[in-house]
N, C-alpha and C positions, 0 to 999 in steps of 0.2 A: 044184910049180910056184912059183918065187919071183917076187917083184915085179920084181926086176932082170931076170929072163929075159923077163917079159912086156913090160917097158919096152923092151928091145932089139928085141923083135918088133914092137911098135908103131912104134918109130922107123924100123925097116927098111921096114915097110909104108907109112908116111907118105912116105918117100923114093921108093918105087916108084910110089905114086899121083901124086906131084909130077911124075915124069918122063912117065908115060903119059897124064896129063891133058891134055897139049898135043897129041899127035898119035896116041895109041894108039886101038885099037878101043873103041867105047863099051861093048860087052859085057864086055871085059876090065876096063875102068875100073870099071864097076858091081860086078863080082864082087870086085875088090880092095877096093872101099869097103865091101862087105858084110863081108868078112873083117876089115877094119879096125875096124868097129863091134863085132864080136864080141870082138876083142882089147881094144878100148878099154873095154868094160864090165868085162872081167876086171881091168884096172888099178884101176878105181874100186871093184870088189868087194874087192880086196886092201886098198886104202887105207881104205875105210869099214868093212871087216870085216863085210860083209853078203852075201847071196846074189844079190840082184837090185838093182843100183844104178839102173837105168833105170825111171822112173815112167811109167805110161801115161796117168794121169788128167791131162788138159790144164789143168783148173781148178786143181788142186793145184800143178802146175808153175808156172803163172802167178803164183800167190800167193807162190811161193818166189823167183822171179827178177826181178820188176818192183818197183821201189822208188819211193816217193812223194816223199821228201825226201833231202837230202844226209845227214842224220842217220840216216835209215832205211837208206840205202845203206851207210854205214859200219858199221851194226849187222849187216847181212846178210853183209858180208865176213867176219865172225867166226863165222858160223853154217854148219855143215856142210850144212844143207838148201839153202842158196843154191847151192852147188856141185853138189849132187845134182840140183836142179832144172835147172841149166844143162846138165849133161851129158845129161839126159833130153830137154831141148828140142833140143839138137844132134842127138841120135839121130833124133827125129821129123822135124826139118827136112831133114836130109841124106837120109833115106829118101824124103821127098817129092820131092827133086831127082832121086834115082835112079829113082823111078817115072816122072818126066817123061821121062827119057832112055830108059827101057825101053819105055814104052807110047805115047808121043806122036809118035815119029819127028820130033824137032825139026829145024828148018832148020839149015843150017850156021852161020849167025850166032847163032841161039839156043843151039846146041850149044857154041859158043865161050864164050858168056856163062855157061852152066851149068857148063862145065868150070872156068872161073875161079872160080865160086862155090864149087865143091867144094874147090879149093885153099885158098880163104880160110877155109872152115869147118874144114878139117882143121888148118890152122895155128893157128887160134884154139882148137881143142880141146886142143892141146898147151899152149897158153898158159893155159888154164883149170886144167889139172893143176898147172902151175907156180905159179899164183896160190893154189891150195889149199895147196900145200906151204908157200908163204910165210906163209899165214895160220896155219899150225901151227909156224912158225919152223923149217922144214926146208929143205934145199937143193933147188933146182930139179932136176927129173928129166930135162928136155930142154934142149939147148943152143939155145934159141930166145929172141929178144928182140923185143918189140913195144911201141912207145911207147903210153902211155895217152892221149896227146893227139891229137885229130883233125887231119887235114890240111885246113886251111881253104881251100887253093887248090882242093880238090875241089868246093866249092860254086860258085865262079866258073866252073870248067870245066864243071860240070853244067849251069849256066844257058846257057852257050854251046852245049853239045851239044843241049839241048832246043830252043833258038831256031833255031839254024843247022844242026845236024846234021852238022857238018863233021868231027867226030872219028870214029875207028874204033869199031865196035860194042863192042869189048872195051877201049876206052880207059879209063884210070883214073877218068875223070869219071863213068863209068857204074858207080856203086858203091852198094851199099845202106847205106854209112856215112852217106849224106845222108838216108836215108829216115825216120829217127825224127821229124824236123821235119815231114815230110809227113804221117806217121801222126797226129801230134798235131792238125794242121789238119783232116785227114779226120774225126776223131772230133768235133771241135767243129762242123764243118759238118753232119755227119750228125745230131747231136743237135738243133741249131737248126732244120734243115730238116724234121725229123720233126714239129716243132711249127709249121711254117710261118713261121719267124722268120728273117729275113736278118741281123738284129742287134738289139741293144737298148742304150740308153744310160741311165745313171743320172746325172742332173744334168750332161748333156753329155759324160760320160766313158763309155767302153765298159764294159758290165757285166762283172763278174768271173765266170769260168767256175766257180769254186768255189761261188758262190751259185747258179748255174744248176744245177749237179749236185745241190746240196742240195734244191732244189725238185723237180727231176726224180725223185730217189730217193723223195721223199715220195709222188709219184703212183704210182711202182712198188710201194712198200711197201703202198699202199692198193689195189693191184690195179686201178688205173685206166689204167696204161700197162704194156705187156709188151714186153720186148726179148729178142731171140734170143741174147744173150750176157749173162753175169752183169754187172750194172751196176758192181759193185765192181771187177771186172777191167777193164772199159772205163775206169773212172776211174783205176785204177792205171797202165794203159798211157798214158793221157793225161798223168798227172803224171810218169811216166818220160820221156816226150817233152820235158816242160818241163825236167827235170833235164839232159837232153842239150843242150838249146838254151842253158841258162844256166850250164853248167859246162864243164869240159874233160875230162869223163869219157868215154872211148872205150867204145863198146858191143862186146860179143861179137857177131860178125857174124850169128849165128842169131837174135838177139833180135828183129830186124825181121821176118824171115820167120815166126817163131812168132807175133808179134803179128798179122800179116795172117791167119794160120791161125785164130787165136782170134776175130778180128773179122769174118770172112767172113759168118757168119749175121746179124750186126748190120747190115752194109752191104747184103746181098742177100736175106736171108731164104730162104724156100722157096716152091715152087709157081710158078704162072704169073706172079704179080705180084711178082717177085723184088725189084725195087728198093724197093718200098714196104713189103713185109711183114716186114722186119727189126724194125720197130716197129709195135705195134698199140695202139690206144686205144679206149675205150668208144664215143666219138662225137665229133663236132665240138665239142659243148658241153664235153667234157673238156678240149679244147685251150684254149678260152676261159677255163675255170676255171684252167688252168695259168697263163695270162697274169695273171689276177687274183691268183693266189697268188704269182707272181714279184714283182708290184708290192707286195703286202702284205708280203712277206719283206723287201724293201728299206726299206719304211716303218718296220717294226719295228726294223731295224738302225740307222735314222737317229738314234734317241734324241732325238726331238722336233725334229730339224733339218728344215727344209723342204726337200724334194727333189722332183725330177720324174723319172719313169721313162717313157721313150719306147720302145715296141716297134715295130719296123719289120717289117711283114708281108712275107713273100717272095712275089714274083710267080709263083713256081713252084707255090704252094699248099702242101699238106701231104704230105710224103714219108713216109706211113704208111698203114695200113689200119685198119678197125674189127676187132673180134674175130672176125668171120666171114671176114676176108680181103678185104673189099670196100674199094676206095679211098675215103678221105674226100673229099667234094666239093672239087674243085681250087681254086675261088676262095675266098680268105680274106676274109670279110666282117667281120673284127674291128673295123674302123673304124666301121661302122654299129652293131655290137653295143656298142662302147665308148660311143657317144653316149647309148645307152639307160641305161647304168649309170654315167654320168660322175660322179655324186655319191656313189658307193659308198664311197669312201675319204676323203671330205672331212675326217673326224674325225682322220685320221692325218697331216695336214699334207702330203699328197702330191698333186701335180697329175697328173691323167690325161693320157696322151699323146694 
């Protein structure tokens, strides 16, 4: 079985899926996609010269595919594991879509959306192979072209769709290419609200999330905070979202779906108190200790410059539980607590909020 033969089979199967994805029977579509995934793995097995290209460990996949900086992205493009991680993520995400079609009896409109998502995933899967070939200075295997620049009109169209709902359900504005920016915001909001913080300022400027992560990880490493997703992966996805916002790097379409898959426990946790339980803390005192540590962190960074750190408690309270799964008391009494310890950091030239 030569790679040229497999490539021909993959291309033929992709063309078939493209046609039946519009009006074909869902059972036929899902069966063809299952066959495509089998052929697709064989292509990678041939290129990588290994038996099993698809990785099942999601944490390992995440470490391979999400990048924190432009330099990190450029480095990953030269690494075989970046492509192996991406083809594995594509496999997992496409199978989840197929499960939705097979098991959930989606509405006609949802079916249209999922069919379009399949077409996008399949097209990008061929682009991934071509990108790997390019990284090895080889010719592309498939006659497919996709610009690496996002279509910025999609953002405007998506806003109109969300506000007014005038576009068709499968309108191009309804696309996951817009989603990385939303995922980035979701992570920031979830982390802050877990500590009952709506925001915080350092000398009247918004606090940097890199500093917030540093303090947050300190409490995780000291077993005072527990999250249901690996914090390094959460941070990597957050920074990946930053790269998307600040550069013109187009994402492979499955990266957003895979990020949501990884972050689901972090956002929802398990059990009856799903919304809170993705983050657990020892007690309300732990959260107030977090506030003190966050202020102290900035005081140390200030290098003897006088600063003020103002933490704005969220009226929603704390979106977390204690280690037994019980919600932390909803009302945030930090303002009262702060008055009691107002002189704690006077030696650091920092004003308490």
